[in-house]
C-alpha positions in Angstrom: -22.5 -11.0 12.9 -20.2 -8.9 15.2 -17.7 -6.4 14.0 -14.8 -5.7 16.4 -11.1 -5.2 16.7 -9.1 -8.4 16.9 -7.6 -10.0 20.0 -4.3 -11.9 20.2 -6.2 -15.3 20.1 -7.6 -14.3 16.6 -4.2 -14.0 15.0 -4.0 -17.7 13.8 -7.4 -17.2 12.0 -6.3 -13.9 10.6 -3.2 -15.5 9.1 -5.2 -18.4 7.7 -7.6 -16.0 6.0 -4.8 -14.0 4.6 -3.2 -17.1 3.1 -6.5 -18.3 1.7 -7.3 -14.9 0.1 -3.8 -13.8 -1.2 -1.8 -17.1 -1.4 1.2 -15.5 0.3 3.8 -17.5 2.1 3.9 -17.9 5.9 7.1 -15.9 6.0 5.6 -13.0 4.1 2.5 -13.0 6.3 4.7 -13.1 9.4 6.6 -10.0 8.2 3.3 -8.0 8.3 2.3 -9.2 11.7 5.8 -8.5 13.1 6.2 -5.0 11.6 2.8 -3.4 10.8 0.0 -5.2 12.6 -1.8 -3.5 15.4 -5.1 -4.4 17.0 -5.9 -0.7 16.9 -5.6 -0.6 13.1 -7.7 -3.7 12.3 -11.3 -4.7 12.2 -12.8 -8.2 11.8 -16.3 -9.5 11.1 -17.0 -12.4 13.4 -19.5 -15.1 12.3 -18.5 -18.6 13.5 -15.0 -17.3 13.7 -13.3 -14.7 11.6 -15.4 -14.2 8.5 -13.7 -11.0 7.1 -10.9 -8.7 7.9 -9.3 -5.4 7.0 -6.3 -3.5 8.2 -5.1 0.0 7.7 -1.8 2.0 7.8 -1.7 5.5 9.2 -0.9 8.2 6.6 -1.5 12.0 6.2 -2.6 14.3 3.5 -1.8 18.0 4.1 -3.2 18.5 7.6 -5.6 15.6 7.6 -5.4 11.9 8.7 -5.6 9.2 6.1 -6.3 5.5 6.6 -4.7 3.3 3.9 -6.8 0.1 3.8 -4.8 -3.1 3.2 -5.5 -6.8 2.9 -9.2 -6.6 2.9 -10.5 -10.2 2.6 -13.6 -12.3 3.2 -13.5 -16.0 3.9 -14.5 -18.1 0.9 -17.4 -19.7 2.7 -18.8 -16.3 3.7 -18.6 -14.5 0.3 -21.6 -13.1 -1.5 -23.4 -12.1 1.7 -22.4 -8.4 1.8 -20.1 -9.0 4.8 -17.2 -7.0 3.3 -19.5 -4.0 2.5 -20.8 -4.0 6.1 -17.3 -4.3 7.5 -16.0 -1.4 5.5 -19.1 0.7 6.3 -18.4 0.2 10.0 -14.7 0.9 9.5 -15.6 4.3 7.9 -17.8 5.2 10.9 -15.1 4.3 13.4 -12.4 6.1 11.5 -14.5 9.3 11.3 -15.0 9.1 15.0 -11.2 8.8 15.4 -10.6 11.9 13.4 -9.6 10.5 10.0 -10.6 12.5 7.0 -10.1 10.0 4.2 -9.9 6.2 3.6 -7.8 5.0 0.7 -7.1 1.7 -0.9 -5.5 0.2 -4.0 -7.7 -2.3 -5.8 -6.0 -5.6 -6.5 -7.7 -6.0 -9.9 -9.6 -4.1 -12.5 -12.9 -5.6 -11.4 -12.4 -4.4 -7.8 -12.4 -0.8 -9.0 -16.1 -1.2 -9.8 -16.8 -3.0 -6.5 -15.3 -0.2 -4.5 -17.0 2.5 -6.6 -20.3 1.1 -5.5 -19.2 1.7 -1.9 -18.5 5.4 -2.6 -14.8 5.3 -3.6 -13.5 7.3 -6.5 -10.1 7.1 -8.3 -7.8 9.6 -6.6 -4.3 8.8 -8.0 -2.7 7.6 -11.2 0.7 6.1 -11.9 2.9 5.4 -14.9 5.3 2.6 -15.4 8.7 2.5 -17.1 9.9 -0.8 -18.6 13.5 -0.8 -19.7 16.7 -2.8 -20.0 20.1 -2.2 -18.3 22.4 0.5 -19.8 26.1 0.8 -19.0 27.2 4.0 -17.4 28.4 5.6 -14.2 25.9 6.2 -11.5 26.0 7.0 -7.8 23.8 4.6 -5.8 23.8 3.3 -2.3 21.5 1.2 -0.1 19.9 3.0 2.8 17.8 2.4 5.9 14.1 2.9 6.2 14.7 5.8 8.5 16.8 7.6 5.8 14.4 6.6 3.1 11.5 8.3 5.0 13.5 11.5 5.5 14.6 11.7 1.8 11.2 10.8 0.6 9.8 14.1 1.9 12.3 15.8 -0.3 11.4 13.9 -3.5 7.6 13.7 -3.1 5.5 15.9 -5.4 3.6 18.7 -3.7 0.5 17.8 -1.7 1.4 14.1 -1.6 0.2 11.5 0.9 2.9 11.1 3.6 3.5 7.4 4.6 5.9 6.8 7.4 6.2 4.8 10.6 4.7 1.3 10.1 4.5 2.0 6.4 8.3 2.3 6.1 9.0 -0.5 8.6 6.9 -2.9 6.4 8.4 -1.5 3.2 11.9 -2.1 4.5 11.2 -5.7 5.3 9.9 -6.6 1.8 12.2 -4.5 -0.4 15.6 -2.9 -0.8 15.9 0.9 -0.5 18.4 3.0 -2.5 19.3 6.6 -3.2 21.5 8.4 -5.6 22.4 12.0 -6.6 18.9 12.7 -7.8 16.6 9.7 -7.2 15.1 7.5 -4.5 14.1 3.9 -5.1 12.3 1.0 -3.3 12.4 -2.2 -5.2 12.4 -6.0 -5.3 14.7 -8.2 -7.4 13.8 -11.6 -8.6 15.9 -13.7 -11.0 17.7 -10.7 -12.4 14.4 -8.7 -13.0 13.7 -5.6 -10.9 10.3 -4.3 -9.8 10.4 -0.7 -8.6 7.7 -0.2 -6.0 8.4 3.5 -6.2 10.9 5.6 -8.1 11.1 9.2 -7.2 13.2 11.9 -8.7 15.1 11.5 -12.0 13.3 8.7 -13.9 15.9 8.8 -16.7 18.3 7.0 -14.4 16.2 3.8 -14.5 18.4 2.0 -17.1 21.6 2.9 -15.2 20.1 1.8 -11.9 19.4 -1.6 -13.5 23.0 -1.9 -14.5 24.3 -0.8 -11.1 22.2 -3.5 -9.4 23.2 -6.2 -11.9 19.7 -6.5 -13.3 19.0 -7.2 -17.0 15.5 -5.6 -17.1 13.0 -3.9 -14.9 9.7 -2.2 -14.3 9.6 1.0 -12.3 6.4 2.6 -11.0 6.4 6.4 -11.1 4.1 9.3 -10.5 1.9 9.7 -13.6 -1.5 10.2 -15.2 -2.1 7.0 -17.2 -3.0 4.1 -15.0 -5.7 4.3 -12.2 -4.0 3.4 -9.0 -5.6 4.3 -5.7 -9.2 5.1 -4.7 -10.4 7.5 -2.0 -13.5 7.7 0.3 -14.1 11.0 2.1 -15.1 10.5 5.7 -15.8 14.1 6.7 -17.9 15.3 3.8 -18.8 14.4 0.2 -15.9 16.1 -1.4 -12.8 14.0 -2.2 -9.4 15.7 -2.5 -7.9 16.7 -5.9 -5.7 14.2 -7.7 -2.5 13.9 -5.7 0.4 11.4 -5.3 0.2 8.1 -3.4 3.0 5.8 -4.0 3.6 3.1 -1.5 1.2 0.3 -2.2 2.2 -2.9 -0.7 1.1 -5.1 -3.6 
């Protein structure tokens, strides 16, 4: 088995593996490859073609570099052989050589928390969710660009948060709507009148009014919190992981 960065000719296999693993549409997959994909932020395990893959987004925490792992997947025919573990171990080594201090990821299911814990990951952030229905009332709200969202996000983030910009925001902008108001910032998706708030920063009490302003009957908003385990972290420089902080933009 060979572990290496991908080449242009690997992209069809990468897209096929993505679809096999996550059941996303071709259009959704194309958005990632058009906005956030880079050969320098991807590794593949090659064994009779692409056997496994992982990508990462650049982020930062205080004065350190952070790699946010995304879309980690192993081909069905190659699972159970430890390929993913070997791929991630090699990624850790390469990231350390490149000057990254931490690798982070958001497990896609409860069972994956145990899998990543065996690889040395520990829970590093928690979130809460608000579920509510629309409430009539006046509220200032306007749709904004990704560039403005990134700038305002620094204002609303809790202290010592992970900063996610550049390709993070470009990808977010393509798969969600971005809004701001007098005292809040929101990225969200709307489907059949129901809103999913990928991230609500600022005044969470505005959630019911936001729903009304966006003509949604009900919604779920993800906010900074302490209840639900969210992301996991692997220290690349030493054996000490950072304290609990805020990490909000998970592209689930």
